[in-house]
N, CA, C and O atoms as a printed pandas DataFrame, in Angstrom:
     atom_number atom_name residue_name chain_id  residue_number  x_coord  y_coord  z_coord
0              1         N          MET        A               1 -114.006   76.655   43.321
1              2        CA          MET        A               1 -114.713   77.123   42.155
2              3         C          MET        A               1 -113.740   77.228   40.993
3              4         O          MET        A               1 -112.735   77.933   41.090
4              5         N          GLY        A               2 -114.028   76.528   39.881
5              6        CA          GLY        A               2 -113.144   76.530   38.724
6              7         C          GLY        A               2 -113.447   77.673   37.778
7              8         O          GLY        A               2 -114.453   78.370   37.910
8              9         N          LEU        A               3 -112.564   77.844   36.835
9             10        CA          LEU        A               3 -112.747   78.866   35.814
10            11         C          LEU        A               3 -113.568   78.312   34.668
11            12         O          LEU        A               3 -113.332   77.195   34.210
12            13         N          ASP        A               4 -114.533   79.093   34.205
13            14        CA          ASP        A               4 -115.247   78.650   33.006
14            15         C          ASP        A               4 -114.425   79.044   31.781
15            16         O          ASP        A               4 -113.448   79.784   31.898
16            17         N          SER        A               5 -114.818   78.554   30.613
17            18        CA          SER        A               5 -114.019   78.788   29.412
18            19         C          SER        A               5 -113.941   80.269   29.073
19            20         O          SER        A               5 -112.926   80.717   28.540
20            21         N          GLY        A               6 -115.000   81.056   29.370
21            22        CA          GLY        A               6 -114.975   82.491   29.089
22            23         C          GLY        A               6 -113.946   83.200   29.945
23            24         O          GLY        A               6 -113.207   84.053   29.454
24            25         N          THR        A               7 -113.890   82.850   31.235
25            26        CA          THR        A               7 -112.913   83.453   32.128
26            27         C          THR        A               7 -111.506   83.081   31.697
27            28         O          THR        A               7 -110.607   83.922   31.679
28            29         N          PHE        A               8 -111.322   81.811   31.347
29            30        CA          PHE        A               8 -110.011   81.349   30.913
30            31         C          PHE        A               8 -109.575   82.081   29.653
31            32         O          PHE        A               8 -108.437   82.542   29.560
32            33         N          ARG        A               9 -110.483   82.189   28.678
33            34        CA          ARG        A               9 -110.176   82.840   27.415
34            35         C          ARG        A               9 -109.858   84.313   27.651
35            36         O          ARG        A               9 -108.890   84.836   27.098
36            37         N          ASN        A              10 -110.675   84.988   28.474
37            38        CA          ASN        A              10 -110.437   86.400   28.747
38            39         C          ASN        A              10 -109.121   86.602   29.488
39            40         O          ASN        A              10 -108.403   87.572   29.241
40            41         N          GLY        A              11 -108.812   85.687   30.392
41            42        CA          GLY        A              11 -107.540   85.780   31.110
42            43         C          GLY        A              11 -106.351   85.650   30.173
43            44         O          GLY        A              11 -105.358   86.362   30.323
44            45         N          LEU        A              12 -106.444   84.754   29.216
45            46        CA          LEU        A              12 -105.361   84.587   28.251
46            47         C          LEU        A              12 -105.241   85.796   27.341
47            48         O          LEU        A              12 -104.132   86.233   27.036
48            49         N          SER        A              13 -106.374   86.344   26.902
49            50        CA          SER        A              13 -106.308   87.496   26.009
50            51         C          SER        A              13 -105.715   88.688   26.745
51            52         O          SER        A              13 -105.051   89.528   26.137
52            53         N          GLY        A              14 -105.953   88.768   28.069
53            54        CA          GLY        A              14 -105.351   89.834   28.856
54            55         C          GLY        A              14 -103.835   89.716   28.907
55            56         O          GLY        A              14 -103.139   90.704   29.143
56            57         N          LEU        A              15 -103.328   88.521   28.688
57            58        CA          LEU        A              15 -101.889   88.299   28.664
58            59         C          LEU        A              15 -101.312   88.440   27.254
59            60         O          LEU        A              15 -100.118   88.234   27.039
60            61         N          GLY        A              16 -102.171   88.791   26.304
61            62        CA          GLY        A              16 -101.710   88.918   24.926
62            63         C          GLY        A              16 -101.728   87.595   24.180
63            64         O          GLY        A              16 -101.189   87.506   23.077
64            65         N          LEU        A              17 -102.340   86.561   24.760
65            66        CA          LEU        A              17 -102.421   85.260   24.117
66            67         C          LEU        A              17 -103.833   85.042   23.602
67            68         O          LEU        A              17 -104.800   85.502   24.209
68            69         N          VAL        A              18 -103.949   84.352   22.496
69            70        CA          VAL        A              18 -105.264   84.083   21.928
70            71         C          VAL        A              18 -105.466   82.584   21.863
71            72         O          VAL        A              18 -104.603   81.862   21.364
72            73         N          CYS        A              19 -106.604   82.102   22.364
73            74        CA          CYS        A              19 -106.959   80.698   22.307
74            75         C          CYS        A              19 -107.691   80.436   21.001
75            76         O          CYS        A              19 -108.716   81.065   20.738
76            77         N          LYS        A              20 -107.195   79.535   20.187
77            78        CA          LYS        A              20 -107.870   79.172   18.946
78            79         C          LYS        A              20 -108.278   77.712   19.031
79            80         O          LYS        A              20 -107.581   76.907   19.648
80            81         N          PRO        A              21 -109.418   77.359   18.409
81            82        CA          PRO        A              21 -109.785   75.943   18.380
82            83         C          PRO        A              21 -108.762   75.168   17.559
83            84         O          PRO        A              21 -108.092   75.725   16.689
84            85         N          LEU        A              22 -108.654   73.889   17.847
85            86        CA          LEU        A              22 -107.730   73.058   17.089
86            87         C          LEU        A              22 -108.117   73.063   15.622
87            88         O          LEU        A              22 -109.292   72.925   15.282
88            89         N          CYS        A              23 -107.138   73.222   14.764
89            90        CA          CYS        A              23 -107.383   73.230   13.330
90            91         C          CYS        A              23 -107.210   71.805   12.816
91            92         O          CYS        A              23 -106.121   71.235   12.888
92            93         N          MET        A              24 -108.287   71.242   12.304
93            94        CA          MET        A              24 -108.229   69.897   11.755
94            95         C          MET        A              24 -108.179   70.010   10.241
95            96         O          MET        A              24 -108.768   70.920    9.658
96            97         N          LYS        A              25 -107.487   69.102    9.624
97            98        CA          LYS        A              25 -107.393   69.086    8.169
98            99         C          LYS        A              25 -107.729   67.699    7.648
99           100         O          LYS        A              25 -107.513   66.697    8.329
100          101         N          THR        A              26 -108.252   67.652    6.450
101          102        CA          THR        A              26 -108.473   66.395    5.759
102          103         C          THR        A              26 -108.220   66.644    4.279
103          104         O          THR        A              26 -108.358   67.770    3.803
104          105         N          ARG        A              27 -107.858   65.620    3.569
105          106        CA          ARG        A              27 -107.541   65.768    2.149
106          107         C          ARG        A              27 -108.780   65.515    1.304
107          108         O          ARG        A              27 -109.653   64.731    1.673
108          109         N          TYR        A              28 -108.841   66.194    0.163
109          110        CA          TYR        A              28 -109.948   66.020   -0.765
110          111         C          TYR        A              28 -109.426   66.056   -2.191
111          112         O          TYR        A              28 -108.330   66.552   -2.451
112          113         N          THR        A              29 -110.210   65.532   -3.100
113          114        CA          THR        A              29 -109.895   65.524   -4.524
114          115         C          THR        A              29 -111.020   66.269   -5.231
115          116         O          THR        A              29 -112.195   66.074   -4.918
116          117         N          TYR        A              30 -110.655   67.124   -6.186
117          118        CA          TYR        A              30 -111.694   67.852   -6.912
118          119         C          TYR        A              30 -111.284   68.070   -8.362
119          120         O          TYR        A              30 -110.115   67.942   -8.724
120          121         N          TRP        A              31 -112.270   68.399   -9.175
121          122        CA          TRP        A              31 -112.048   68.713  -10.586
122          123         C          TRP        A              31 -113.181   69.611  -11.057
123          124         O          TRP        A              31 -114.220   69.733  -10.409
124          125         N          VAL        A              32 -112.946   70.240  -12.213
125          126        CA          VAL        A              32 -113.955   71.115  -12.797
126          127         C          VAL        A              32 -114.498   70.435  -14.048
127          128         O          VAL        A              32 -113.739   70.033  -14.931
128          129         N          GLU        A              33 -115.805   70.313  -14.111
129          130        CA          GLU        A              33 -116.483   69.715  -15.261
130          131         C          GLU        A              33 -116.538   70.717  -16.420
131          132         O          GLU        A              33 -116.381   71.918  -16.202
132          133         N          PRO        A              34 -116.759   70.235  -17.647
133          134        CA          PRO        A              34 -116.850   71.145  -18.800
134          135         C          PRO        A              34 -117.915   72.241  -18.637
135          136         O          PRO        A              34 -117.777   73.325  -19.204
136          137         N          ASP        A              35 -118.971   71.963  -17.869
137          138        CA          ASP        A              35 -120.014   72.974  -17.669
138          139         C          ASP        A              35 -119.666   73.972  -16.561
139          140         O          ASP        A              35 -120.465   74.856  -16.251
140          141         N          GLY        A              36 -118.467   73.834  -15.958
141          142        CA          GLY        A              36 -118.014   74.760  -14.925
142          143         C          GLY        A              36 -118.315   74.331  -13.500
143          144         O          GLY        A              36 -117.892   75.001  -12.558
144          145         N          ALA        A              37 -119.037   73.228  -13.318
145          146        CA          ALA        A              37 -119.345   72.744  -11.969
146          147         C          ALA        A              37 -118.086   72.160  -11.335
147          148         O          ALA        A              37 -117.277   71.522  -12.009
148          149         N          TYR        A              38 -117.932   72.384  -10.043
149          150        CA          TYR        A              38 -116.827   71.816   -9.276
150          151         C          TYR        A              38 -117.333   70.566   -8.585
151          152         O          TYR        A              38 -118.295   70.621   -7.820
152          153         N          LEU        A              39 -116.692   69.445   -8.850
153          154        CA          LEU        A              39 -117.036   68.180   -8.204
154          155         C          LEU        A              39 -115.869   67.731   -7.345
155          156         O          LEU        A              39 -114.716   68.042   -7.641
156          157         N          GLY        A              40 -116.169   66.995   -6.275
157          158        CA          GLY        A              40 -115.092   66.516   -5.432
158          159         C          GLY        A              40 -115.586   65.546   -4.382
159          160         O          GLY        A              40 -116.785   65.333   -4.205
160          161         N          PHE        A              41 -114.612   64.961   -3.686
161          162        CA          PHE        A              41 -114.911   64.039   -2.595
162          163         C          PHE        A              41 -113.801   64.114   -1.570
163          164         O          PHE        A              41 -112.676   64.507   -1.879
164          165         N          LEU        A              42 -114.127   63.736   -0.353
165          166        CA          LEU        A              42 -113.134   63.612    0.710
166          167         C          LEU        A              42 -112.369   62.326    0.463
167          168         O          LEU        A              42 -112.989   61.288    0.231
168          169         N          ASN        A              43 -111.061   62.356    0.502
169          170        CA          ASN        A              43 -110.274   61.147    0.230
170          171         C          ASN        A              43 -110.599   60.027    1.198
171          172         O          ASN        A              43 -110.470   58.851    0.856
172          173         N          GLU        A              44 -111.015   60.376    2.388
173          174        CA          GLU        A              44 -111.392   59.374    3.389
174          175         C          GLU        A              44 -112.717   58.688    3.034
175          176         O          GLU        A              44 -112.977   57.568    3.474
176          177         N          PHE        A              45 -113.544   59.357    2.243
177          178        CA          PHE        A              45 -114.856   58.840    1.844
178          179         C          PHE        A              45 -115.016   58.962    0.322
179          180         O          PHE        A              45 -115.862   59.728   -0.139
180          181         N          PRO        A              46 -114.235   58.235   -0.456
181          182        CA          PRO        A              46 -114.207   58.436   -1.915
182          183         C          PRO        A              46 -115.480   58.043   -2.655
183          184         O          PRO        A              46 -115.648   58.418   -3.815
184          185         N          ASP        A              47 -116.365   57.311   -2.029
185          186        CA          ASP        A              47 -117.600   56.897   -2.704
186          187         C          ASP        A              47 -118.673   57.988   -2.700
187          188         O          ASP        A              47 -119.719   57.825   -3.328
188          189         N          HIS        A              48 -118.427   59.086   -2.007
189          190        CA          HIS        A              48 -119.468   60.095   -1.810
190          191         C          HIS        A              48 -119.015   61.444   -2.356
191          192         O          HIS        A              48 -118.289   62.186   -1.695
192          193         N          TRP        A              49 -119.452   61.743   -3.557
193          194        CA          TRP        A              49 -119.097   62.990   -4.228
194          195         C          TRP        A              49 -120.091   64.075   -3.872
195          196         O          TRP        A              49 -121.225   63.799   -3.480
196          197         N          THR        A              50 -119.648   65.314   -4.013
197          198        CA          THR        A              50 -120.524   66.468   -3.880
198          199         C          THR        A              50 -120.094   67.491   -4.909
199          200         O          THR        A              50 -119.072   67.312   -5.572
200          201         N          GLN        A              51 -120.859   68.560   -5.051
201          202        CA          GLN        A              51 -120.511   69.563   -6.054
202          203         C          GLN        A              51 -120.761   70.958   -5.520
203          204         O          GLN        A              51 -121.481   71.153   -4.540
204          205         N          GLY        A              52 -120.148   71.928   -6.189
205          206        CA          GLY        A              52 -120.338   73.328   -5.829
206          207         C          GLY        A              52 -120.257   74.205   -7.057
207          208         O          GLY        A              52 -119.784   73.785   -8.113
208          209         N          GLU        A              53 -120.727   75.437   -6.903
209          210        CA          GLU        A              53 -120.690   76.389   -8.010
210          211         C          GLU        A              53 -119.279   76.900   -8.266
211          212         O          GLU        A              53 -118.931   77.249   -9.394
212          213         N          ASP        A              54 -118.463   76.942   -7.200
213          214        CA          ASP        A              54 -117.054   77.330   -7.298
214          215         C          ASP        A              54 -116.301   76.553   -6.221
215          216         O          ASP        A              54 -116.900   75.765   -5.489
216          217         N          LEU        A              55 -114.991   76.773   -6.124
217          218        CA          LEU        A              55 -114.185   75.981   -5.188
218          219         C          LEU        A              55 -114.607   76.228   -3.736
219          220         O          LEU        A              55 -114.657   75.284   -2.947
220          221         N          GLU        A              56 -114.905   77.460   -3.373
221          222        CA          GLU        A              56 -115.307   77.741   -1.992
222          223         C          GLU        A              56 -116.637   77.068   -1.655
223          224         O          GLU        A              56 -116.813   76.558   -0.548
224          225         N          ASP        A              57 -117.570   77.067   -2.601
225          226        CA          ASP        A              57 -118.856   76.399   -2.392
226          227         C          ASP        A              57 -118.654   74.895   -2.242
227          228         O          ASP        A              57 -119.273   74.263   -1.386
228          229         N          LEU        A              58 -117.782   74.321   -3.080
229          230        CA          LEU        A              58 -117.472   72.890   -2.972
230          231         C          LEU        A              58 -116.872   72.578   -1.604
231          232         O          LEU        A              58 -117.250   71.587   -0.979
232          233         N          LYS        A              59 -115.949   73.404   -1.136
233          234        CA          LYS        A              59 -115.329   73.175    0.175
234          235         C          LYS        A              59 -116.377   73.195    1.292
235          236         O          LYS        A              59 -116.296   72.405    2.232
236          237         N          ALA        A              60 -117.350   74.089    1.190
237          238        CA          ALA        A              60 -118.411   74.153    2.196
238          239         C          ALA        A              60 -119.201   72.845    2.208
239          240         O          ALA        A              60 -119.529   72.330    3.276
240          241         N          HIS        A              61 -119.509   72.305    1.024
241          242        CA          HIS        A              61 -120.240   71.034    0.954
242          243         C          HIS        A              61 -119.383   69.881    1.473
243          244         O          HIS        A              61 -119.899   68.964    2.113
244          245         N          LEU        A              62 -118.089   69.922    1.205
245          246        CA          LEU        A              62 -117.184   68.884    1.708
246          247         C          LEU        A              62 -117.108   68.930    3.234
247          248         O          LEU        A              62 -117.057   67.884    3.881
248          249         N          ARG        A              63 -117.100   70.127    3.811
249          250        CA          ARG        A              63 -117.098   70.246    5.279
250          251         C          ARG        A              63 -118.375   69.632    5.865
251          252         O          ARG        A              63 -118.331   68.949    6.889
252          253         N          ASP        A              64 -119.510   69.883    5.204
253          254        CA          ASP        A              64 -120.775   69.288    5.659
254          255         C          ASP        A              64 -120.707   67.764    5.631
255          256         O          ASP        A              64 -121.133   67.097    6.573
256          257         N          LEU        A              65 -120.160   67.215    4.530
257          258        CA          LEU        A              65 -120.016   65.759    4.437
258          259         C          LEU        A              65 -119.141   65.230    5.564
259          260         O          LEU        A              65 -119.469   64.226    6.196
260          261         N          TYR        A              66 -118.027   65.910    5.813
261          262        CA          TYR        A              66 -117.107   65.459    6.853
262          263         C          TYR        A              66 -117.807   65.432    8.213
263          264         O          TYR        A              66 -117.678   64.462    8.960
264          265         N          GLU        A              67 -118.539   66.487    8.530
265          266        CA          GLU        A              67 -119.248   66.541    9.813
266          267         C          GLU        A              67 -120.268   65.415    9.924
267          268         O          GLU        A              67 -120.393   64.787   10.975
268          269         N          THR        A              68 -120.988   65.162    8.850
269          270        CA          THR        A              68 -122.003   64.110    8.867
270          271         C          THR        A              68 -121.369   62.735    9.017
271          272         O          THR        A              68 -121.776   61.955    9.879
272          273         N          PHE        A              69 -120.380   62.432    8.188
273          274        CA          PHE        A              69 -119.789   61.099    8.187
274          275         C          PHE        A              69 -118.911   60.850    9.401
275          276         O          PHE        A              69 -118.790   59.705    9.835
276          277         N          SER        A              70 -118.303   61.872    9.956
277          278        CA          SER        A              70 -117.424   61.692   11.111
278          279         C          SER        A              70 -118.201   61.650   12.414
279          280         O          SER        A              70 -117.732   61.063   13.390
280          281         N          GLY        A              71 -119.374   62.257   12.450
281          282        CA          GLY        A              71 -120.133   62.353   13.681
282          283         C          GLY        A              71 -121.126   61.229   13.893
283          284         O          GLY        A              71 -121.658   61.072   14.992
284          285         N          GLU        A              72 -121.383   60.449   12.865
285          286        CA          GLU        A              72 -122.390   59.399   12.970
286          287         C          GLU        A              72 -121.822   58.068   12.483
287          288         O          GLU        A              72 -120.945   58.035   11.619
288          289         N          ALA        A              73 -122.323   56.989   13.035
289          290        CA          ALA        A              73 -121.969   55.658   12.550
290          291         C          ALA        A              73 -123.009   55.269   11.508
291          292         O          ALA        A              73 -124.046   54.694   11.841
292          293         N          ILE        A              74 -122.729   55.583   10.256
293          294        CA          ILE        A              74 -123.676   55.328    9.174
294          295         C          ILE        A              74 -123.292   54.013    8.500
295          296         O          ILE        A              74 -122.177   53.883    7.994
296          297         N          PRO        A              75 -124.197   53.042    8.485
297          298        CA          PRO        A              75 -123.883   51.763    7.836
298          299         C          PRO        A              75 -123.573   51.967    6.353
299          300         O          PRO        A              75 -124.213   52.770    5.674
300          301         N          GLY        A              76 -122.593   51.235    5.873
301          302        CA          GLY        A              76 -122.262   51.272    4.453
302          303         C          GLY        A              76 -121.283   52.356    4.054
303          304         O          GLY        A              76 -120.886   52.416    2.891
304          305         N          ILE        A              77 -120.877   53.219    4.983
305          306        CA          ILE        A              77 -119.908   54.261    4.651
306          307         C          ILE        A              77 -118.519   53.648    4.706
307          308         O          ILE        A              77 -118.059   53.215    5.762
308          309         N          ARG        A              78 -117.855   53.617    3.552
309          310        CA          ARG        A              78 -116.490   53.081    3.509
310          311         C          ARG        A              78 -115.516   54.141    3.945
311          312         O          ARG        A              78 -115.659   55.314    3.603
312          313         N          LYS        A              79 -114.519   53.721    4.705
313          314        CA          LYS        A              79 -113.499   54.641    5.191
314          315         C          LYS        A              79 -112.137   54.154    4.749
315          316         O          LYS        A              79 -111.928   52.964    4.513
316          317         N          GLU        A              80 -111.216   55.094    4.641
317          318        CA          GLU        A              80 -109.844   54.788    4.288
318          319         C          GLU        A              80 -109.023   54.725    5.566
319          320         O          GLU        A              80 -109.218   55.539    6.469
320          321         N          GLY        A              81 -108.120   53.778    5.651
321          322        CA          GLY        A              81 -107.252   53.651    6.814
322          323         C          GLY        A              81 -105.817   53.440    6.382
323          324         O          GLY        A              81 -105.528   53.312    5.192
324          325         N          GLU        A              82 -104.934   53.404    7.334
325          326        CA          GLU        A              82 -103.526   53.160    7.061
326          327         C          GLU        A              82 -103.064   52.037    7.969
327          328         O          GLU        A              82 -103.318   52.062    9.173
328          329         N          LEU        A              83 -102.395   51.063    7.404
329          330        CA          LEU        A              83 -101.942   49.885    8.132
330          331         C          LEU        A              83 -100.427   49.874    8.180
331          332         O          LEU        A              83  -99.773   49.985    7.143
332          333         N          GLU        A              84  -99.860   49.741    9.372
333          334        CA          GLU        A              84  -98.416   49.629    9.511
334          335         C          GLU        A              84  -98.034   48.171    9.351
335          336         O          GLU        A              84  -98.566   47.311   10.052
336          337         N          ILE        A              85  -97.120   47.883    8.440
337          338        CA          ILE        A              85  -96.774   46.500    8.107
338          339         C          ILE        A              85  -95.547   45.990    8.866
339          340         O          ILE        A              85  -95.499   44.791    9.140
340          341         N          ALA        A              86  -94.618   46.753    9.202
341          342        CA          ALA        A              86  -93.487   46.208    9.963
342          343         C          ALA        A              86  -92.777   47.271   10.735
343          344         O          ALA        A              86  -91.802   46.983   11.429
């Protein structure tokens, strides 16, 4: 009988250790329009802009875009890559 994730997590916390999910990061570009709106896009998906009322709101919309574009194979979504030349 194996340990489930709850037992494993509780066992680690009993040892003074805390299990955290992996922290993923992605880069984004943003700017503030003259009317105060925050606009931005994920650098990996530069064709798809979103906006927010403030920087935190914009980040929330960018996270939604990332989840949508990373979790599905959507035709026509351009992605950025890196090529090693030598």
